[in-house]
C-alpha positions, -999 to +999 in steps of 0.1 A: -370+526-761-394+521-732-401+549-707-396+545-670-434+545-667-438+517-692-410+496-676-426+501-642-460+490-655-444+459-670-428+450-637-460+456-617-478+435-642-453+406-638-457+409-600-495+408-602-498+443-589-523+457-614-547+470-588-536+504-574-554+520-544-551+557-541-564+593-542-548+611-572-528+642-567-508+664-590-475+648-582-489+613-590-505+622-623-473+615-643-473+580-629-510+575-637-508+590-672-518+566-699-531+542-673-530+507-687-563+491-696-554+459-678-548+479-646-575+490-621-575+521-600-595+518-568-604+554-560-606+564-524-617+599-514-589+603-488-555+587-483-562+571-450-590+551-466-568+542-495-541+527-472-566+507-452-584+494-483-551+482-496-544+466-462-577+448-462-572+437-499-537+424-492-549+404-461-578+391-481-558+380-511-528+369-492-506+389-516-490+424-514-510+454-525-499+487-540-512+521-527-502+553-543-503+585-522-499+622-527-465+637-517-460+648-481-495+659-472-511+627-486-485+605-468-494+624-437-531+617-443-524+580-446-500+577-417-525+565-391-535+535-412-498+530-422-491+525-385-518+499-384-505+482-415-471+480-398-486+463-367-508+442-389-477+428-407-494+436-440-471+436-471-479+470-487-460+488-514-466+525-507-455+549-534-458+586-533-452+614-557-423+639-552-417+673-568-397+677-600-360+669-593-349+701-610-367+721-583-360+700-551-331+722-541-353+752-535-381+732-518-411+744-539-447+737-530-455+700-526-418+691-522-412+665-495-377+675-483-371+645-461-394+621-479-379+588-468-379+599-432-416+609-432-432+574-429-405+560-406-404+540-383-436+524-397-421+510-429-395+482-434-377+502-461-380+537-475-362+549-506-361+577-532-342+565-563-311+584-572-319+580-609-351+578-628-339+546-643-337+529-609-375+531-603-384+497-617-357+480-597-367+499-566-402+485-570-387+450-573-367+455-541-398+470-524-418+439-533-391+415-520-387+434-488-424+437-481-432+400-483-403+386-463-410+379-426-419+398-407-440+412-436-449+449-436-452+481-456-424+497-476-422+532-491-410+547-524-408+585-530-409+590-568-401+624-585-428+634-609-405+642-638-389+607-639-417+588-656-411+599-692-373+593-691-359+565-711-357+533-690-326+512-685-325+474-687-355+459-669-348+444-635-350+406-631-384+395-617-374+375-586-391+354-559-381+354-523-387+331-493-417+341-472-414+314-445-385+299-425-383+269-402-370+268-366-335+259-355-337+221-349-316+220-317-336+248-300-368+232-313-359+200-295-353+219-263-388+235-265-403+200-272-385+186-241-398+214-219-433+209-231-432+171-227-421+175-191-446+202-183-472+194-157-498+220-169-489+237-202-509+264-219-509+277-255-512+314-263-516+320-300-513+352-320-523+365-355-492+350-372-510+316-368-538+328-390-514+346-414-495+313-418-527+293-425-518+273-394-551+266-377-548+228-384-513+228-369-525+247-339-554+224-332-531+193-336-505+207-312-531+217-286-547+183-287-514+165-285-506+186-254-542+184-240-535+221-232-560+250-230-556+277-257-558+314-253-557+341-279-530+367-272-542+401-260-559+423-285-555+400-315-560+414-350-570+379-363-588+349-349-563+322-341-581+290-332-616+276-337-635+294-309-660+266-303-633+241-297-634+227-262-598+237-255-603+274-264-604+297-234-609+331-251-587+362-253-562+371-226-566+404-208-542+430-221-528+444-188-498+429-170-513+420-136-546+405-150-528+386-177-504+370-153-533+360-130-551+344-160-521+321-166-518+311-129-516+273-125-496+268-157-460+259-153-452+263-191-467+288-215-460+284-252-466+316-271-468+313-309-471+341-334-477+370-310-458+396-290-451+389-254-474+407-247-495+435-261-502+455-229-525+485-224-535+500-200-508+498-173-520+476-145-488+466-126-480+431-115-456+402-123-452+394-160-458+358-152-469+338-122-441+326-100-426+294-113-440+297-148-417+293-178-425+310-211-414+297-245-419+322-274-421+313-311-420+343-335-408+352-370-397+386-358-363+391-341-374+425-328-404+410-312-382+384-295-357+410-284-382+433-267-401+405-248-397+412-211-397+374-202-393+341-219-370+322-243-374+327-280-373+305-311-373+321-345-395+304-370-428+304-390-457+298-367-472+269-388-439+252-396-428+254-359-460+240-345-461+212-369-425+203-361-432+205-324-461+182-326-440+155-343-415+157-315-440+154-287-453+122-273-491+119-268-502+134-235-518+114-207-531+146-191-569+148-187-585+172-212-594+204-194-631+212-191-645+236-217-652+272-207-686+282-194-710+297-220-718+334-214-749+342-194-780+353-211-779+391-217-800+413-196-829+429-215-829+467-215-843+495-236-824+504-256-807+469-258-773+462-246-744+453-269-747+416-258-783+415-271-774+431-304-745+408-310-765+377-299-789+386-327-760+390-351-746+356-341-779+340-347-780+354-382-743+349-390-736+333-424-716+301-420-687+314-441-689+350-429-659+373-426-661+398-397-642+431-397-647+449-364-637+483-350-660+489-320-636+491-291-661+496-263-683+467-275-655+443-284-659+421-253-696+417-260-690+409-297-664+383-289-686+367-262-716+363-286-700+357-320-675+328-321-652+326-351-646+290-363-630+294-397-596+308-405-591+342-422-625+352-410-618+379-384-599+412-389-593+443-369-564+468-362-534+456-343-523+492-337-552+504-315-558+533-339-592+541-353-601+545-389-590+511-402-621+489-400-645+505-425-621+509-455-604+476-446-638+459-450-641+474-484-607+460-494-616+426-479-650+425-498-632+434-530-606+406-523-634+381-518-649+391-552-615+391-570-604+357-556-637+341-565-642+329-529-672+351-526-675+349-488-698+375-473-680+403-454-697+421-425-683+451-408-692+460-372-680+496-367-688+518-337-704+551-343-673+569-331-650+548-354-674+552-383-665+588-389-628+584-391-627+569-426-664+573-436-654+583-471-648+546-478-685+541-482-684+560-515-658+536-529-678+506-517-709+520-534-690+527-566-677+491-566-712+478-559-700+457-530-728+439-509-712+450-477-734+452-445-720+477-420-735+473-385-731+504-365-738+501-327-750+536-319-744+548-283-736+584-292-703+585-272-667+574-270-676+548-245-642+532-246-627+566-235-652+569-207-642+534-195-605+544-195-614+575-176-630+554-149-601+530-148-575+558-145-596+581-123-596+610-147-630+627-143-642+657-163-625+648-196-643+668-224-655+657-258-665+622-250-701+625-262-712+624-299-746+641-301-763+651-334-747+625-357-771+609-382-753+577-394-780+567-419-782+602-435-744+602-440-745+567-455-772+576-480-752+606-490-724+583-501-747+561-521-755+534-496-787+519-484-793+526-447-818+519-420-821+519-382-826+484-369-834+467-336-821+433-326-854+417-337-850+432-372-812+426-376-813+391-390-837+400-419-818+433-425-785+415-427-799+390-452-812+418-474-779+436-472-759+405-483-782+401-513-780+438-523-758+453-550-744+481-528-733+486-492-759+488-465-754+507-432-775+493-403-776+517-374-784+499-342-791+520-311-777+504-279-775+512-242-751+540-231-739+519-202-701+521-201-684+487-201-654+479-179-620+479-196-608+448-177 
């Protein structure tokens, strides 16, 4: 008779979940015992890095990923990036060890007394099986739950003495729907409103990229002759950014966002919340007389929107259907946005100068992972993304995702055979949140360049302090950090680069057989938040 461990391995194999991300702990060793030769364990040095690596891998492959954490302390370590996975809509199966069932009543060391509550509300489903024999079926349910829209992480707490028990009958390997179309009557109503609009605008969110719907977005925008914005703080690029209809990213505060949409009588939002706001700058949610139409695959997202009329449906299916219902527009095509001005030359250089050099050297099929909040506006000004699934960041606003996610994405590019070059841009503050991920990248021999703008401060927090008039906040400077020395200690190549040297250094890093950290000193000038 098969053991629970063997039955679970068989199910995971059937589901294509033979890569496991994690950091092994004593409560997980019974699951990892006799680890199958056709499985791969991606070893992270800390659980936060394991979760973000799995997130990046899942987004890169377009399939769920499995991350195995230690009991309560390890789940706690991973929670920050679990929050990000929830907001990223990433299908993750998060399993964690639990103490031996026989001792749970007395709550021994490493017991998790309320295990299924610990990761909530940032999982779609959390479960600790009542019987050891239920573990394989619980994994099947976890998989089916994680991939259905809106996709997201799920959690299983698994007692360590269950794995050698005799398994029951294996669960049926099932498939489930991952996309659904819009209600046809409501869809026609949206189409009628857009056809009658004098000056429509499109606002697109990350679900457009997740659905592989860039062609549908371009076709709809051109049919409407409407300008296109990315929703505030997007975790994916949503539209070809050199297209003449693209206007950039909307500001993420209420008043400024409303002002940016002034002049449009109808705003169609597809695949984004309405809206992701921060900081609080009061104002009207929409300009007077503007109607908002919202397409989302998430009923909760539709429910909490402060304005607008919602239509539930997959972003790509809905946009394609809308285009078929709309007549060609006789509106004049709006003029393209103005190019950014040439950056001012300073010593040390500003972020615009650095990212202008990065854009000049950017590989045509490059994938950008960024976590440099204070420099984000400059990065998006200078480096335009024109290919789908080529830009990734954290939807949560929490730091520590970008560096390990880049490792997961680079591994996904290798495993899928696409082989696109992955480049990370990580601020020197963000860099240290999950710096352990460099070791994993080095062990995997990933040619991952990590560009680190070094301004020796939490510049984004200084900008918030200026906006909110909170002087004298402590701990906003970061003196005495040697990024290159840390990188070398984890097995990476590393050097300090200027903008003039960045292009050659990037080419060398992409041709290497290990990660390369490129520390780039930049101006300490604090950018404005809005």
